[in-house]
C-alpha positions in Angstrom: -16.7 39.0 22.9 -14.1 36.1 22.9 -13.2 35.4 19.3 -12.8 31.7 19.8 -16.3 31.4 21.1 -17.5 33.5 18.2 -15.9 31.2 15.7 -17.8 28.2 17.1 -21.2 29.9 17.0 -20.6 31.4 13.6 -19.6 28.0 12.2 -22.9 26.6 13.3 -24.7 29.5 11.6 -22.8 28.7 8.4 -23.6 25.0 8.6 -27.2 25.4 9.4 -29.6 23.1 7.5 -32.1 25.9 6.6 -33.3 25.1 3.1 -32.8 28.6 1.7 -29.0 28.6 2.5 -26.7 28.6 -0.4 -23.9 26.1 -0.5 -20.7 27.4 1.1 -17.7 28.1 -1.2 -14.8 25.8 -0.6 -11.6 27.3 0.8 -9.7 29.0 -2.0 -12.6 28.8 -4.4 -13.2 32.0 -6.4 -16.3 33.8 -5.1 -16.0 37.1 -7.0 -14.6 37.7 -10.5 -14.2 41.1 -12.2 -12.7 40.9 -15.7 -11.7 44.0 -17.5 -14.5 45.7 -15.6 -15.3 49.4 -16.1 -17.8 51.8 -14.8 -18.6 55.3 -16.2 -21.3 57.9 -16.2 -21.2 59.7 -19.5 -17.7 61.0 -20.1 -16.7 60.5 -16.4 -14.9 57.2 -16.0 -14.7 56.0 -12.3 -12.5 53.0 -13.1 -11.8 50.7 -16.0 -9.7 47.6 -16.9 -10.3 46.3 -13.4 -9.3 42.6 -13.0 -10.0 41.1 -9.6 -10.6 37.5 -8.4 -11.6 37.2 -4.7 -11.4 33.7 -3.1 -13.5 32.3 -0.2 -12.2 33.5 3.2 -10.2 36.4 1.7 -10.3 39.9 3.2 -10.0 42.7 0.6 -9.8 46.3 1.8 -11.0 48.9 -0.7 -9.5 52.3 -0.4 -9.6 55.6 -2.4 -10.8 59.2 -2.2 -14.4 60.2 -2.3 -15.7 60.0 -5.9 -13.3 57.2 -6.9 -16.2 54.7 -7.2 -15.9 52.6 -4.0 -19.6 52.6 -3.1 -20.5 52.3 -6.8 -18.4 49.1 -6.9 -20.5 47.7 -4.1 -23.7 48.8 -5.9 -22.5 46.8 -8.9 -21.8 43.8 -6.8 -25.3 44.1 -5.3 -26.9 44.0 -8.8 -28.0 47.7 -8.4 -25.6 49.2 -11.0 -24.6 47.6 -14.3 -21.0 47.8 -15.5 -20.2 50.0 -18.4 -17.8 47.4 -19.7 -16.3 44.0 -18.8 -17.7 41.1 -16.8 -18.7 40.5 -13.2 -19.8 37.3 -11.5 -20.5 36.1 -8.0 -20.3 32.3 -7.6 -20.2 32.0 -11.3 -23.4 34.0 -12.0 -24.2 37.7 -12.6 -25.2 39.6 -9.5 -28.8 40.4 -8.8 -30.8 42.3 -6.2 -31.6 40.1 -3.2 -29.0 37.4 -3.9 -28.5 35.2 -0.9 -24.9 34.7 -1.9 -24.2 38.3 -0.9 -24.4 40.0 2.6 -24.3 43.7 3.1 -23.2 45.8 6.1 -24.1 49.4 5.5 -22.5 52.6 6.9 -23.2 53.3 10.5 -25.9 56.0 10.7 -27.9 57.5 13.5 -31.4 56.1 14.0 -34.3 57.9 15.7 -34.4 56.7 19.4 -38.2 56.1 19.0 -37.7 53.7 16.1 -39.9 50.8 17.1 -38.0 48.0 15.3 -36.0 45.8 17.7 -32.6 44.3 17.1 -34.1 40.9 16.5 -36.6 42.4 14.0 -33.8 43.8 12.0 -32.0 40.5 11.9 -35.1 38.6 10.9 -35.5 40.9 7.9 -32.3 39.4 6.7 -33.9 36.0 6.7 -37.4 36.7 5.3 -37.4 40.4 4.4 -38.1 39.5 0.8 -41.4 37.8 1.9 -42.5 40.1 4.7 -45.7 38.9 6.3 -45.1 35.2 5.4 -44.1 33.2 8.4 -43.3 36.4 10.3 -43.4 34.7 13.7 -40.9 32.0 12.6 -37.1 31.8 12.6 -36.8 32.8 16.3 -34.2 30.2 17.0 -32.2 31.2 13.9 -32.4 34.9 14.9 -31.2 34.1 18.4 -28.3 32.1 17.0 -27.3 35.0 14.7 -27.5 37.5 17.6 -25.4 35.3 19.8 -22.8 34.9 17.1 -22.1 38.6 17.1 -22.4 39.1 20.9 -25.8 40.9 20.7 -28.1 38.6 22.6 -28.3 41.0 25.6 -30.1 43.6 23.6 -32.1 41.4 21.2 -35.4 43.0 22.3 -34.1 46.6 22.6 -35.2 49.2 19.9 -32.3 49.7 17.6 -32.5 53.5 17.9 -31.5 53.1 21.6 -28.3 51.1 20.8 -24.9 52.5 20.6 -23.2 52.8 17.2 -21.0 49.7 17.9 -24.1 47.7 19.1 -26.0 48.7 16.0 -23.2 47.5 13.7 -23.1 44.2 15.5 -26.8 43.8 14.7 -26.3 44.8 11.1 -23.5 42.2 10.8 -25.9 39.6 12.2 -28.5 40.7 9.6 -25.9 40.4 6.8 -25.1 36.8 7.9 -28.7 35.7 7.8 -28.5 34.4 4.3 -25.3 32.5 4.9 -23.5 34.7 2.3 -20.4 33.7 0.3 -19.5 37.3 0.0 -19.8 40.0 2.7 -19.8 43.6 1.5 -19.0 46.2 4.1 -19.6 49.8 3.1 -17.7 52.2 5.5 -18.9 50.3 8.6 -16.5 52.2 10.9 -17.8 55.7 10.2 -18.8 57.7 13.3 -17.4 55.0 15.6 -14.7 55.7 18.2 -11.4 53.8 18.1 -12.5 51.1 20.5 -15.8 50.4 18.6 -13.8 50.4 15.3 -11.5 47.7 16.7 -14.5 45.6 17.9 -16.3 45.8 14.6 -13.2 44.9 12.5 -12.3 42.0 14.8 -15.9 40.7 14.6 -15.9 40.9 10.8 -12.6 39.1 10.7 -13.9 36.4 13.1 -16.9 36.1 10.9 -15.0 35.4 7.7 -12.6 33.0 9.4 -15.5 31.0 10.9 -17.8 31.0 7.9 -15.3 31.1 5.0 -17.1 34.1 3.5 -15.0 36.5 1.4 -15.0 40.1 2.7 -14.8 43.3 0.6 -14.3 46.1 3.2 -14.7 49.7 2.0 -13.1 52.2 4.4 -11.4 55.6 4.8 -9.6 54.2 7.8 -6.8 51.7 6.8 -5.2 51.3 10.2 -8.1 49.5 12.0 -8.3 46.9 9.2 -4.6 46.6 8.3 -3.9 43.6 10.6 -6.7 41.6 8.8 -6.2 42.7 5.2 -5.0 40.1 2.7 -5.0 42.5 -0.3 -5.8 46.1 -1.0 -7.8 47.4 -3.9 -6.9 51.1 -4.2 -9.1 53.2 -6.6 -7.2 56.4 -7.4 -7.7 59.4 -9.6 -5.2 58.0 -12.1 -6.0 54.3 -12.1 -6.1 51.4 -9.6 -3.8 49.0 -7.9 -4.4 45.5 -6.4 -2.1 43.6 -4.1 -0.8 43.0 -0.6 -0.7 46.2 1.6 3.1 46.4 1.6 3.1 46.4 -2.2 0.2 48.8 -2.8 0.7 51.3 0.0 4.0 52.6 -1.1 5.2 56.0 -2.1 5.8 55.1 -5.8 2.5 53.3 -6.2 0.4 56.0 -4.7 2.4 58.7 -6.4 1.4 57.1 -9.7 -2.3 56.7 -8.6 -2.6 60.3 -7.6 -0.3 61.9 -10.2 1.5 63.9 -7.6 4.3 63.1 -5.1 3.0 61.1 -2.2 4.9 59.8 0.8 4.0 56.7 2.7 5.3 56.5 6.3 5.1 53.5 8.6 5.5 53.6 12.4 4.4 51.1 15.1 2.3 49.1 12.7 0.4 52.1 11.4 0.4 53.7 7.9 0.5 57.5 7.3 0.0 58.8 3.8 1.3 62.4 3.2 0.9 64.6 0.1 1.3 68.3 -0.6 -1.1 70.9 0.9 -3.4 70.6 -2.1 -3.9 66.9 -1.5 -3.9 66.7 2.3 -7.7 66.5 2.6 -7.9 64.3 -0.5 -5.5 61.8 1.1 -7.2 61.8 4.5 -10.3 60.7 2.7 -8.3 58.0 1.0 -7.5 56.3 4.3 -4.4 58.1 5.6 
């Protein structure tokens, strides 16, 4: 899909006149605020003292090993998990389930080929899923526009279980855009995709945020596919967290401090490789090496 064409279509999606669309955030306007935020389950603290302000149009990549609280952070932003401490706001208000300010792209997962729901049905759920059965034959033009914006028009009427992983993720991105969100949350959207599909999905999400002005929080284990688009990294480690541009966070001293063990960061041909001792090799692979 040509990114220039995508930007034009996505801009029209953002500027639609649908009455349920929230007002767009202005460029540079804070969309997300976390202030001294912490999340714990009993004695187990996932993270604490987290301060983060994300502005409209910004691309934040969230890294860290399994169990560091990346997905739990997204659950908090979706209003599904209360913080243990601190404050959290999206567009100046506490998050809540079903907020139209927030779009969500889930992990790629296999669907049964006989699943009857079509691509256009999945996208329409992003428009009126909270009032299923009301006006269920409406919004066809809006659905078609969203599918066109992500290059999925050709398979609009194909059951989603018959689509490839990359095609399914395009449809899920269209669904996430249905509410004209100010904040787009992406939870490991590259899992189970080959390198070509990873590149397509990341380029599409980047084109989306540039065209619509939505801020992006992109959780991933694979830093290299998103590195060209990343403005800042939020790294959740076993011994704290770090926030900043990739060149400042993805360094040997910073990651050594976050892991509490010697870590070496290597760069070659625009790619990042993170290396630890044998005991931490798998741990670091999970963290985006």
